[in-house]
C-alpha positions as CSV (number, residue, x, y, z in Angstrom):
1,M,-15.2,-22.6,-6.7
2,V,-12.1,-23.5,-8.6
3,T,-8.4,-23.6,-8.2
4,S,-6.4,-20.7,-9.5
5,R,-2.8,-20.3,-10.5
6,T,-2.0,-19.9,-6.8
7,A,-3.3,-23.4,-6.0
8,T,-1.4,-25.3,-3.4
9,D,1.4,-27.4,-4.8
10,Q,2.8,-30.2,-2.7
11,A,6.3,-29.2,-3.8
12,S,5.8,-25.5,-2.8
13,P,7.2,-24.2,0.4
14,P,4.8,-23.4,3.3
15,W,2.9,-20.2,2.9
16,T,3.7,-17.4,5.4
17,A,2.3,-14.1,6.5
18,A,5.2,-12.5,4.6
19,D,4.1,-14.2,1.4
20,G,0.6,-12.7,2.0
21,A,2.1,-9.2,2.5
22,A,4.1,-9.5,-0.7
23,L,1.2,-10.9,-2.8
24,Y,-1.1,-8.0,-1.9
25,G,1.6,-5.4,-2.0
26,L,1.4,-4.4,1.6
27,D,5.2,-4.2,1.8
28,R,5.1,-1.6,-0.9
29,W,2.0,0.6,-0.7
30,G,1.3,0.0,3.0
31,E,4.4,1.6,4.5
32,P,4.4,2.9,7.1
33,Y,0.8,2.4,8.2
34,F,-0.2,-1.1,7.2
35,S,1.5,-4.5,7.5
36,V,0.7,-8.1,8.2
37,G,1.1,-9.7,11.6
38,A,2.4,-13.1,12.4
39,R,-1.2,-14.5,12.6
40,G,-1.9,-13.3,9.0
41,Q,-4.1,-10.4,10.0
42,V,-3.6,-6.8,8.8
43,M,-1.9,-4.6,11.4
44,V,-2.4,-0.8,11.5
45,Q,0.4,1.5,12.7
46,P,-1.4,4.9,12.9
47,R,1.7,6.8,14.0
48,G,4.0,5.1,11.5
49,E,7.5,4.4,12.9
50,R,6.7,6.2,16.1
51,G,5.2,3.1,17.5
52,G,1.8,1.6,18.4
53,A,-0.1,-0.9,16.4
54,L,-3.7,-2.3,16.2
55,D,-4.9,-5.6,14.9
56,L,-7.5,-4.6,12.3
57,V,-9.5,-7.8,12.7
58,E,-9.7,-7.4,16.5
59,L,-10.6,-3.8,16.0
60,V,-13.5,-4.7,13.7
61,R,-14.7,-7.3,16.3
62,G,-14.6,-4.6,19.0
63,L,-16.6,-2.2,16.9
64,Q,-19.1,-4.9,16.1
65,G,-19.5,-5.4,19.8
66,R,-20.4,-1.7,20.0
67,D,-23.3,-2.4,17.6
68,L,-21.5,-1.1,14.5
69,S,-22.3,-3.5,11.7
70,L,-20.4,-4.0,8.5
71,P,-19.7,-2.4,6.0
72,L,-17.7,-0.2,8.3
73,L,-15.6,2.8,7.5
74,I,-12.8,3.1,10.1
75,R,-11.0,6.5,10.2
76,F,-7.6,6.7,12.0
77,D,-7.2,10.2,13.2
78,D,-3.6,9.6,14.1
79,I,-2.8,8.8,10.4
80,L,-4.4,12.1,9.4
81,E,-2.2,14.0,11.9
82,D,0.9,12.0,10.8
83,R,0.3,12.8,7.1
84,L,0.2,16.5,8.1
85,E,3.5,16.1,10.0
86,R,5.2,14.3,7.1
87,L,4.1,17.0,4.6
88,H,5.4,19.9,6.7
89,A,8.6,18.0,7.7
90,A,9.4,17.4,4.0
91,F,9.1,21.1,3.2
92,E,11.0,22.1,6.3
93,R,13.9,19.8,5.3
94,A,13.8,21.1,1.7
95,I,13.8,24.8,2.9
96,A,16.8,24.1,5.1
97,Q,18.7,22.1,2.4
98,Y,18.3,24.8,-0.3
99,G,18.6,27.8,2.0
100,Y,15.2,29.0,1.0
101,G,14.3,32.4,2.5
102,G,10.6,31.7,2.8
103,R,8.3,29.2,4.5
104,Y,5.7,26.7,3.6
105,Q,2.0,27.1,4.6
106,G,-0.4,24.5,3.3
107,V,-4.2,24.3,3.0
108,F,-6.6,21.3,2.8
109,P,-9.1,21.3,-0.1
110,V,-12.4,20.8,1.7
111,K,-13.8,19.1,-1.4
112,C,-11.6,16.1,-0.7
113,N,-13.5,15.1,2.4
114,Q,-16.1,17.5,3.8
115,Q,-17.0,15.3,6.8
116,R,-17.2,17.5,9.9
117,H,-15.0,15.4,12.1
118,V,-12.4,15.1,9.4
119,V,-12.1,18.9,8.7
120,E,-12.2,19.7,12.4
121,Q,-9.4,17.3,13.1
122,L,-7.3,18.7,10.3
123,V,-7.8,22.3,11.5
124,E,-6.9,21.3,15.1
125,S,-3.9,19.2,14.1
126,G,-2.6,21.8,11.7
127,R,-2.8,24.7,14.1
128,R,0.9,24.7,15.0
129,W,1.7,25.3,11.3
130,H,-1.1,27.8,10.7
131,F,-2.6,25.2,8.3
132,G,-5.6,26.5,6.4
133,L,-8.4,25.4,4.1
134,E,-9.4,25.7,0.5
135,A,-13.0,26.2,-0.4
136,G,-14.4,25.6,-3.9
137,S,-18.1,26.6,-3.3
138,K,-20.2,28.8,-1.2
139,A,-21.1,25.9,1.2
140,E,-17.5,25.0,1.6
141,L,-16.6,28.6,2.3
142,L,-19.2,28.6,5.1
143,I,-17.5,25.5,6.6
144,A,-14.1,27.1,6.4
145,L,-15.2,30.4,7.9
146,S,-16.8,28.6,10.9
147,L,-13.7,26.5,11.6
148,L,-10.7,28.6,10.8
149,D,-10.2,30.9,13.8
150,D,-6.4,31.3,13.3
151,P,-5.8,34.8,11.8
152,E,-2.6,33.5,10.1
153,A,-4.2,30.5,8.5
154,L,-5.0,30.9,4.8
155,L,-8.5,30.5,3.4
156,I,-8.1,30.0,-0.3
157,C,-11.4,30.8,-2.1
158,N,-11.6,29.0,-5.4
159,G,-14.4,27.9,-7.7
160,Y,-17.2,30.0,-9.3
161,K,-18.0,33.1,-7.3
162,D,-21.2,35.2,-7.3
163,R,-21.5,38.6,-5.6
164,R,-22.6,37.1,-2.2
165,Y,-19.6,34.7,-2.2
166,I,-17.2,37.6,-2.8
167,E,-18.8,39.9,-0.2
168,T,-18.7,37.1,2.3
169,A,-14.9,36.8,1.8
170,I,-14.4,40.5,2.1
171,L,-16.3,40.7,5.3
172,A,-14.4,37.7,6.6
173,R,-11.2,39.7,6.3
174,R,-12.7,42.2,8.7
175,L,-13.6,39.3,11.0
176,G,-9.9,38.6,11.4
177,R,-9.7,35.8,8.8
178,R,-7.2,35.6,6.0
179,P,-9.4,34.9,2.9
180,V,-7.7,35.0,-0.6
181,V,-10.2,35.3,-3.4
182,V,-8.6,33.6,-6.4
183,I,-9.6,35.0,-9.7
184,E,-10.2,32.0,-11.9
185,Q,-12.5,33.5,-14.6
186,A,-12.1,36.9,-16.3
187,D,-15.6,38.0,-15.4
188,E,-14.9,37.7,-11.7
189,V,-12.6,40.7,-11.8
190,E,-15.4,43.3,-12.2
191,R,-17.5,41.6,-9.5
192,I,-14.5,41.8,-7.0
193,I,-13.9,45.4,-7.9
194,T,-17.6,46.4,-7.6
195,A,-18.1,44.5,-4.3
196,S,-14.9,46.1,-2.8
197,Q,-16.0,49.6,-3.8
198,D,-19.5,49.1,-2.3
199,L,-18.1,47.7,1.0
200,G,-15.2,50.0,1.2
201,A,-12.9,47.0,1.8
202,A,-11.2,44.3,-0.3
203,P,-10.2,40.7,0.2
204,Y,-6.7,39.5,-0.4
205,I,-6.7,38.7,-4.1
206,G,-5.1,35.8,-6.0
207,I,-4.9,35.0,-9.7
208,R,-5.0,31.5,-11.1
209,A,-2.8,31.2,-14.2
210,K,-3.6,28.9,-17.1
211,L,-0.2,27.4,-17.8
212,A,0.9,26.2,-21.2
213,S,2.7,23.3,-19.4
214,R,0.9,20.0,-19.9
215,S,0.2,17.2,-17.4
216,T,0.0,13.5,-17.8
217,G,-2.1,10.7,-16.4
218,R,-5.8,10.5,-15.9
219,W,-6.3,14.3,-15.3
220,G,-3.8,15.4,-17.9
221,S,-6.5,16.8,-20.2
222,S,-7.9,19.1,-17.4
223,V,-5.0,21.5,-17.6
224,G,-3.2,23.5,-20.3
225,E,-4.5,26.3,-22.5
226,R,-8.0,24.7,-22.8
227,A,-8.4,24.2,-19.0
228,K,-11.7,24.9,-17.3
229,F,-10.2,27.4,-14.8
230,G,-7.5,30.0,-15.0
231,L,-6.6,33.1,-16.9
232,S,-4.6,33.2,-20.1
233,I,-1.5,35.4,-20.1
234,P,-3.4,38.3,-21.9
235,D,-6.3,38.0,-19.5
236,L,-3.8,37.9,-16.5
237,L,-2.2,41.2,-17.7
238,A,-5.6,42.8,-18.3
239,T,-6.6,41.8,-14.7
240,V,-3.5,43.4,-13.3
241,E,-4.3,46.7,-15.0
242,A,-7.9,46.5,-14.0
243,L,-6.9,46.1,-10.3
244,R,-4.4,48.9,-10.7
245,S,-7.1,51.2,-12.0
246,A,-9.4,50.3,-9.2
247,G,-6.7,50.9,-6.6
248,L,-6.7,47.2,-5.6
249,L,-3.3,46.1,-6.9
250,D,-1.9,46.2,-3.4
251,D,-4.3,43.5,-2.5
252,L,-2.9,41.1,-5.2
253,R,-0.9,38.7,-3.0
254,L,-1.1,35.2,-4.5
255,L,-0.4,33.4,-7.8
256,H,-2.1,30.0,-8.1
257,F,-1.8,27.2,-10.7
258,H,-2.9,23.6,-10.8
259,V,-1.6,20.8,-13.1
260,G,-4.1,18.1,-12.3
261,S,-4.8,15.6,-9.6
262,Q,-2.5,12.7,-8.8
263,I,0.6,13.9,-10.7
264,N,2.4,10.7,-11.5
265,D,5.5,12.1,-13.2
266,I,7.6,14.6,-11.3
267,A,8.9,16.1,-14.6
268,V,5.4,17.5,-15.2
269,L,5.6,19.5,-11.9
270,K,9.1,20.8,-12.7
271,D,8.0,22.3,-16.0
272,A,4.9,23.9,-14.4
273,L,6.9,25.3,-11.5
274,Q,9.4,26.9,-13.9
275,E,6.6,28.6,-15.9
276,A,4.7,29.7,-12.8
277,G,7.8,30.9,-11.1
278,Q,8.6,33.3,-14.0
279,I,5.0,34.5,-14.0
280,Y,5.3,35.2,-10.3
281,V,8.5,37.2,-10.8
282,E,6.8,39.3,-13.6
283,L,3.8,40.1,-11.4
284,T,6.1,41.6,-8.8
285,R,7.8,43.6,-11.5
286,L,4.4,44.9,-12.5
287,G,3.9,46.4,-9.0
288,A,1.9,43.7,-7.2
289,P,3.2,43.0,-3.7
290,M,2.5,39.3,-4.0
291,G,4.0,37.1,-1.2
292,Y,2.4,33.7,-1.9
293,L,2.8,31.1,-4.6
294,D,0.1,28.4,-4.5
295,V,1.3,25.3,-6.4
296,G,-2.2,23.7,-6.2
297,G,-3.0,20.1,-5.6
298,G,-1.7,17.1,-7.5
299,L,0.7,15.6,-4.9
300,G,0.1,11.9,-5.7
301,I,0.2,8.7,-3.7
302,D,1.4,5.3,-4.7
303,Y,-1.7,3.2,-4.8
304,D,0.0,0.0,-6.2
305,G,3.4,0.4,-4.7
306,S,5.2,0.2,-8.0
307,R,6.9,3.6,-7.7
308,T,6.4,4.3,-11.4
309,A,4.7,6.9,-13.5
310,S,1.6,4.8,-14.0
311,A,-1.8,6.1,-13.3
312,A,-2.0,4.3,-10.0
313,S,1.5,5.3,-8.8
314,T,4.1,8.1,-8.7
315,N,7.7,8.1,-9.7
316,Y,8.6,10.4,-6.8
317,S,8.5,10.6,-3.0
318,L,7.0,13.2,-0.8
319,Q,10.5,14.5,-0.2
320,N,11.3,14.6,-3.9
321,Y,8.1,16.7,-4.4
322,A,9.0,19.2,-1.7
323,N,12.6,19.5,-2.9
324,D,11.6,20.3,-6.4
325,V,9.0,22.9,-5.4
326,V,11.5,24.7,-3.1
327,A,14.5,24.5,-5.4
328,T,12.7,25.5,-8.6
329,V,10.9,28.5,-7.1
330,R,14.2,29.7,-5.6
331,E,15.9,29.4,-9.0
332,C,13.2,31.6,-10.5
333,C,13.2,34.3,-7.9
334,E,16.8,34.8,-6.8
335,P,18.4,35.8,-10.2
336,G,15.9,38.7,-10.5
337,G,16.3,39.8,-6.9
338,V,12.7,39.0,-6.1
339,P,12.0,37.8,-2.5
340,V,10.9,34.2,-2.5
341,P,7.2,33.7,-1.7
342,T,5.6,31.7,1.0
343,L,4.8,28.3,-0.6
344,V,1.3,27.1,-0.5
345,S,0.0,23.7,-1.6
346,E,-3.6,22.3,-1.7
347,S,-2.7,18.7,-1.0
348,G,-5.8,16.7,-0.3
349,R,-5.3,13.2,-1.7
350,A,-1.8,13.0,-0.1
351,I,-3.2,14.0,3.3
352,A,-6.5,12.1,3.5
353,S,-6.2,8.9,1.4
354,H,-4.4,6.8,4.0
355,F,-6.5,7.6,7.0
356,S,-9.6,5.5,6.3
357,V,-10.2,1.8,5.7
358,L,-13.5,0.4,4.4
359,V,-14.1,-3.1,5.7
360,F,-16.9,-5.2,4.2
361,D,-18.0,-8.8,4.5
362,V,-18.5,-11.3,1.8
363,L,-22.0,-12.7,1.7
364,G,-21.3,-15.7,-0.5
365,A,-19.4,-16.8,-3.7
366,G,-20.5,-18.2,-7.0
367,A,-18.6,-20.2,-9.5
368,L,-19.1,-22.0,-12.8
369,P,-20.7,-25.5,-12.6
370,G,-17.6,-27.6,-13.1
371,A,-18.3,-30.8,-11.3
372,E,-18.6,-33.9,-13.6
373,P,-22.3,-35.0,-13.7
374,A,-23.1,-38.7,-13.3
375,A,-23.5,-40.6,-16.5
376,T,-26.8,-42.2,-17.4
377,E,-27.8,-45.1,-19.8
378,A,-28.5,-44.2,-23.4
379,E,-26.8,-40.8,-23.0
380,A,-26.7,-38.5,-26.0
381,L,-23.7,-38.8,-28.3
382,I,-22.8,-35.2,-27.7
383,L,-22.5,-35.9,-24.0
384,R,-20.5,-39.1,-24.6
385,N,-18.1,-37.1,-26.7
386,L,-17.6,-34.5,-24.0
387,R,-16.9,-37.3,-21.4
388,D,-14.3,-38.8,-23.7
389,T,-12.7,-35.5,-24.1
390,L,-12.5,-35.0,-20.4
391,R,-11.0,-38.5,-19.9
392,G,-8.4,-37.7,-22.5
393,I,-7.4,-34.5,-20.7
394,R,-7.1,-36.2,-17.4
395,A,-4.9,-38.9,-18.9
396,L,-2.3,-36.3,-19.9
397,P,0.6,-35.7,-17.4
398,A,0.1,-32.8,-15.0
399,G,2.5,-29.8,-15.1
400,G,6.1,-30.9,-15.5
401,D,5.5,-34.6,-15.0
402,S,7.1,-36.9,-17.4
403,A,5.3,-37.7,-20.6
404,E,3.0,-40.6,-20.9
405,P,4.4,-43.8,-22.4
406,G,4.5,-43.7,-26.2
407,D,4.6,-39.9,-26.4
408,D,7.6,-39.5,-28.6
409,D,7.6,-35.7,-28.4
410,G,7.7,-35.7,-24.5
411,D,5.8,-33.2,-22.5
412,G,6.6,-30.4,-24.9
413,R,3.5,-31.4,-26.9
414,I,1.2,-31.3,-23.9
415,P,0.0,-27.7,-24.3
416,E,-0.7,-28.4,-28.0
417,R,-2.7,-31.5,-27.1
418,L,-4.6,-29.6,-24.4
419,Q,-5.4,-26.9,-27.0
420,E,-6.8,-29.6,-29.3
421,A,-8.9,-31.0,-26.4
422,W,-10.3,-27.6,-25.6
423,N,-11.2,-26.9,-29.2
424,D,-13.1,-30.3,-29.2
425,A,-14.9,-29.4,-25.9
426,L,-16.0,-26.0,-27.3
427,K,-17.2,-27.7,-30.5
428,F,-19.2,-30.3,-28.6
429,K,-20.7,-27.5,-26.4
430,D,-21.8,-25.6,-29.5
431,D,-23.3,-28.8,-30.9
432,A,-25.2,-29.3,-27.7
433,L,-26.6,-25.8,-27.9
434,A,-27.7,-26.2,-31.5
435,A,-29.4,-29.5,-30.6
436,F,-31.2,-27.9,-27.7
437,R,-32.5,-25.1,-30.0
438,L,-33.9,-27.7,-32.4
439,G,-35.5,-29.7,-29.6
440,Y,-33.2,-32.7,-29.9
441,L,-31.6,-32.2,-26.4
442,S,-33.5,-31.7,-23.2
443,L,-32.8,-29.0,-20.6
444,P,-31.1,-31.4,-18.2
445,E,-29.0,-32.7,-21.0
446,R,-28.0,-29.2,-22.0
447,A,-27.0,-28.6,-18.3
448,K,-24.8,-31.7,-18.4
449,A,-23.1,-30.5,-21.5
450,E,-22.2,-27.2,-19.8
451,Q,-21.0,-28.9,-16.7
452,L,-18.8,-31.3,-18.7
453,T,-17.4,-28.4,-20.7
454,W,-16.3,-26.5,-17.6
455,A,-15.0,-29.7,-16.1
456,C,-12.7,-29.9,-19.2
457,C,-11.7,-26.3,-18.6
458,Q,-10.8,-27.1,-14.9
459,A,-8.8,-30.2,-15.9
460,I,-6.8,-28.2,-18.5
461,A,-6.1,-25.4,-16.0
462,A,-4.9,-28.0,-13.5
463,R,-2.5,-29.5,-16.0
464,L,-1.1,-26.1,-16.9
465,E,-0.6,-25.1,-13.3
466,G,2.9,-26.6,-12.9
467,M,4.2,-26.3,-16.4
468,P,8.0,-25.5,-16.4
469,E,8.7,-21.8,-16.7
470,G,9.1,-20.8,-20.3
471,T,6.8,-23.5,-21.7
472,P,5.0,-22.0,-24.7
473,I,1.3,-22.0,-23.8
474,P,-1.4,-21.0,-26.3
475,E,-3.0,-17.6,-25.6
476,E,-6.5,-19.2,-25.3
477,L,-5.3,-21.6,-22.6
478,R,-3.6,-18.9,-20.6
479,A,-7.0,-17.2,-20.3
480,L,-8.7,-20.2,-18.8
481,P,-8.0,-19.5,-15.1
482,A,-9.7,-16.1,-15.5
483,A,-12.7,-17.8,-17.2
484,L,-12.9,-20.1,-14.2
485,A,-12.8,-17.3,-11.6
486,G,-15.5,-16.9,-9.0
487,T,-17.7,-14.0,-8.0
488,Y,-17.6,-12.9,-4.4
489,Y,-20.7,-11.1,-3.3
490,A,-19.8,-8.1,-1.2
491,N,-22.0,-6.3,1.4
492,L,-21.4,-2.8,0.0
493,S,-22.4,-0.4,-2.7
494,V,-19.5,0.5,-5.0
495,F,-21.4,3.6,-6.1
496,R,-21.6,4.8,-2.5
497,S,-18.3,3.8,-1.0
498,A,-15.9,3.5,-3.9
499,P,-17.4,5.5,-6.8
500,D,-14.1,6.2,-8.5
501,T,-13.6,2.4,-9.2
502,W,-16.7,2.7,-11.4
503,A,-16.4,6.2,-12.7
504,I,-12.7,6.5,-13.7
505,D,-11.3,3.0,-13.1
506,Q,-9.4,4.2,-10.1
507,L,-7.4,1.4,-8.4
508,F,-7.4,1.0,-4.7
509,P,-5.6,-1.8,-2.7
510,V,-8.3,-4.4,-1.9
511,L,-7.4,-7.5,0.1
512,P,-8.6,-9.8,2.8
513,I,-7.7,-8.4,6.2
514,H,-7.2,-11.9,7.7
515,R,-6.0,-15.4,6.6
516,L,-3.0,-13.8,4.9
517,D,-0.8,-16.6,6.4
518,E,-2.9,-19.0,4.3
519,R,-2.3,-19.5,0.6
520,P,-5.2,-18.1,-1.5
521,I,-6.3,-20.8,-3.9
522,R,-9.1,-19.0,-5.7
523,L,-9.2,-16.2,-8.3
524,G,-12.2,-13.8,-8.1
525,S,-13.7,-10.4,-8.3
526,F,-16.4,-8.6,-6.2
527,A,-20.0,-7.9,-7.0
528,D,-21.8,-5.4,-4.8
529,L,-25.4,-5.3,-3.6
530,T,-26.8,-3.0,-6.3
531,C,-28.7,-4.4,-9.2
532,D,-26.4,-2.6,-11.6
533,S,-24.0,-4.7,-13.6
534,D,-21.3,-1.9,-13.1
535,G,-21.5,-2.5,-9.4
536,K,-18.4,-4.5,-9.2
537,I,-14.7,-4.3,-8.3
538,A,-12.9,-6.2,-11.1
539,R,-9.5,-4.3,-11.4
540,F,-6.9,-4.8,-8.8
541,I,-3.4,-3.4,-8.1
542,D,-0.3,-5.2,-9.3
543,R,3.2,-4.0,-10.0
544,G,2.6,-1.3,-12.5
545,Q,-0.3,-3.0,-14.4
546,P,-3.7,-3.7,-13.0
547,K,-5.0,-7.3,-13.0
548,P,-8.6,-8.3,-13.5
549,L,-8.8,-10.9,-10.7
550,L,-7.7,-11.1,-7.1
551,E,-6.2,-14.0,-5.3
552,L,-8.8,-15.0,-2.6
553,H,-9.6,-17.8,-0.1
554,P,-12.4,-20.3,-0.2
555,L,-15.2,-19.4,2.1
556,R,-15.7,-21.4,5.3
557,D,-19.1,-22.3,6.7
558,G,-19.9,-20.2,9.8
559,E,-16.8,-18.0,9.4
560,P,-16.8,-14.4,8.1
561,Y,-14.6,-13.3,5.3
562,W,-13.6,-9.7,5.7
563,I,-12.2,-7.5,2.9
564,G,-10.5,-4.2,3.3
565,L,-10.4,-1.3,0.8
566,F,-7.5,0.9,1.6
567,L,-6.3,4.4,0.6
568,G,-9.8,5.6,-0.1
569,G,-10.0,8.5,2.3
570,A,-10.0,11.2,-0.4
571,Y,-13.1,11.9,-2.5
572,Q,-14.9,8.6,-2.2
573,E,-17.2,9.6,0.7
574,V,-18.2,12.9,-0.8
575,M,-18.8,11.6,-4.3
576,G,-20.8,8.5,-3.3
577,N,-24.4,8.4,-4.4
578,L,-27.6,6.7,-3.4
579,H,-27.8,4.1,-6.2
580,N,-30.5,1.6,-5.2
581,L,-30.9,3.7,-2.1
582,F,-27.8,2.3,-0.4
583,G,-26.7,5.0,2.0
584,S,-23.6,5.9,4.0
585,T,-22.0,3.2,6.0
586,N,-21.3,3.2,9.7
587,A,-18.1,5.1,10.5
588,A,-15.8,5.2,13.5
589,H,-12.9,7.5,14.4
590,I,-10.1,5.7,16.2
591,R,-7.2,7.0,18.3
592,L,-4.4,5.2,19.8
593,S,-4.4,5.3,23.6
594,D,-1.2,6.4,25.3
595,G,-1.2,3.3,27.5
596,G,-1.8,0.9,24.6
597,G,-5.0,-0.1,22.8
598,Y,-7.4,2.4,21.3
599,R,-10.3,4.6,22.0
600,V,-13.3,5.4,19.8
601,E,-13.4,9.1,19.4
602,H,-16.5,9.5,17.3
603,V,-19.1,7.2,15.9
604,V,-21.1,8.3,12.8
605,R,-24.1,6.0,12.2
606,G,-24.8,5.1,8.6
607,D,-28.0,6.2,6.9
608,T,-31.2,4.3,7.8
609,N,-33.7,3.2,5.2
610,A,-36.0,5.9,6.5
611,E,-33.4,8.6,5.9
612,V,-32.6,7.6,2.4
613,L,-36.3,7.5,1.6
614,K,-36.7,11.0,2.9
615,A,-33.7,12.1,0.7
616,M,-35.8,11.0,-2.3
617,E,-38.9,12.9,-0.9
618,H,-40.7,9.8,0.3
619,D,-42.6,10.0,3.6
620,P,-41.9,6.9,5.7
621,A,-45.1,7.5,7.8
622,L,-47.2,7.7,4.6
623,L,-45.5,4.5,3.3
624,Q,-46.5,2.7,6.5
625,E,-50.0,4.0,6.4
626,R,-50.5,2.8,2.8
627,L,-49.3,-0.7,3.6
628,R,-51.5,-0.7,6.8
629,V,-54.6,0.1,4.6
630,A,-53.6,-2.6,2.1
631,S,-53.2,-5.1,5.0
632,E,-56.6,-4.3,6.3
633,A,-58.1,-4.9,2.8
634,A,-56.3,-8.2,2.5
635,I,-57.6,-9.3,6.0
636,A,-61.1,-8.4,4.9
637,R,-60.8,-10.5,1.8
638,G,-59.4,-13.4,3.9
639,D,-56.1,-13.4,2.1
640,L,-54.0,-12.3,5.1
641,A,-54.2,-13.4,8.7
642,I,-54.1,-10.7,11.4
643,A,-50.9,-12.3,12.9
644,D,-49.2,-12.1,9.5
645,A,-50.3,-8.5,9.0
646,R,-48.8,-7.7,12.3
647,R,-45.5,-9.4,11.3
648,L,-45.4,-7.5,8.0
649,M,-45.9,-4.1,9.8
650,A,-43.3,-5.0,12.4
651,H,-40.8,-5.9,9.6
652,L,-41.6,-2.6,7.9
653,R,-41.0,-0.6,11.1
654,A,-37.7,-2.4,11.8
655,S,-36.5,-2.0,8.3
656,L,-37.0,1.7,8.3
657,E,-34.8,2.0,11.4
658,Q,-32.0,-0.2,10.2
659,T,-29.0,0.6,8.0
660,T,-29.5,0.2,4.3
661,Y,-27.0,-2.8,4.1
662,L,-27.6,-6.5,4.8
663,Q,-27.6,-7.8,8.3
664,G,-27.7,-11.2,9.7
């Protein structure tokens, strides 16, 4: 491994846990749930400022003692409840501040995290606010119907709808539920009318408007006049008249719109609210009773802590969001004498992101071969040239040291001379490769040439480390620390546990959960267990702009190195796939105990190898039988001893029962 730009400098002040918190942004994105303790370990405050903290490292050790191996997904149910409380408190403050005559009643989009314990916890924690659910498919509708027993909680029915979906929602209203079937495509209108006439009953009906207002950020192209879902204004008016003709206009209660996930700029929301607010007013004037305005999802979170309108951040707070929703809707309704609606939001990311932490272990680390190889007699000229170049680099003053005697230009020429030396090293390396291709250089000699080249690279990086601020350094030399970075091999599947990092370049806070009181002296990225070159985490949060490498610590023999991926509670679990047949990880639901400490509320075991094989329609029993037959044939040929055959079958049986991830 190699020294990075964070290498220990004798003149630097001692590194503290506060420095670690600042480096990884915990003091920005982590509030109020994550911080660094005095021992340099990540602390979790599941109830925020209300008190109670857990040492994440000690928690992982305790879960390992319960036979839960890494990688491990830890869900903090207290955080989930706290997010709900903060959302409702923000709207309650805004309603009071602006004298709003209505109320707020949110729903959770099940697509964000369909895990049973998660949805159950949200329904139970949200009962006091009549918090509901949003379903985007028939399967999600069934989940919501089985869990929502509060007759005042809303069940927003989105997505594509066939006849059975619509009839199920209609009958659910008779069951005492409050389903709102949102018309998102023009062809759904006739199906709703026909189903209602056949059953002699209707659901509550909503309309999703396709706004002209545009969004920004990663999902900006998913809204506007070319959006996948929603009715244009002509279609919306035609729908109102069709419902009127069918005698169903009295059931039109809700207007819905959506301006994209993770809204990063609050100005986008304000424009959309003004447009939607006027549409709502006009619908009431057309005779629909209305009563609800659903502002959709999009409430973002600050992944990098920069508080900017970048893709990984937001330029507004939760309270800013609630204030703008309440104030803008009131401004639309009151001048026309229209009663203000109950405000609905489908906030999923903002509720679920914080509550889970994925902890994985590092299996090893790789680095470029930069040690100087021993010289031999009669060494090739190319190798001698590389050694001379390396000696010349090492003879130059390091950092801001005074210039060497005879250097009339002082240390201002040092970057220039380092660039010259690097150019020489690269030329000699190219010469070595050409000589190898022509058969004039042996494989060991080529290896030495590569080692010497990287030794030159390391020596240059070391001399640039302490250069005075403002020293002009050539672009090529500034890139050397990145070229020297190491690869940390992670015991996880990116495609299973963090698919958005691969699919859409989503940034999540990733950092060691311990040793934060120790200066990290390496730069690196993570490679996962899959055999896919995209199975890596190589973009990390910084202030506004992502960085390609993360400051990390050297590995210690016999000691684990644990990494945490934070703010991944939304979408990652439900979108993960079985690439290379790596399945779900072990998961544990944690609650703070009233008397201190914690209790493990639920444990969800990760997929075994047998389970992922069955998912791909392979029969584990047939697999074992085939290998048993092959073993018997090998025994008969004398190629395999009976004891070794027994060991092979034992390994097979044990592997089928184990998790898909590596174990000690």
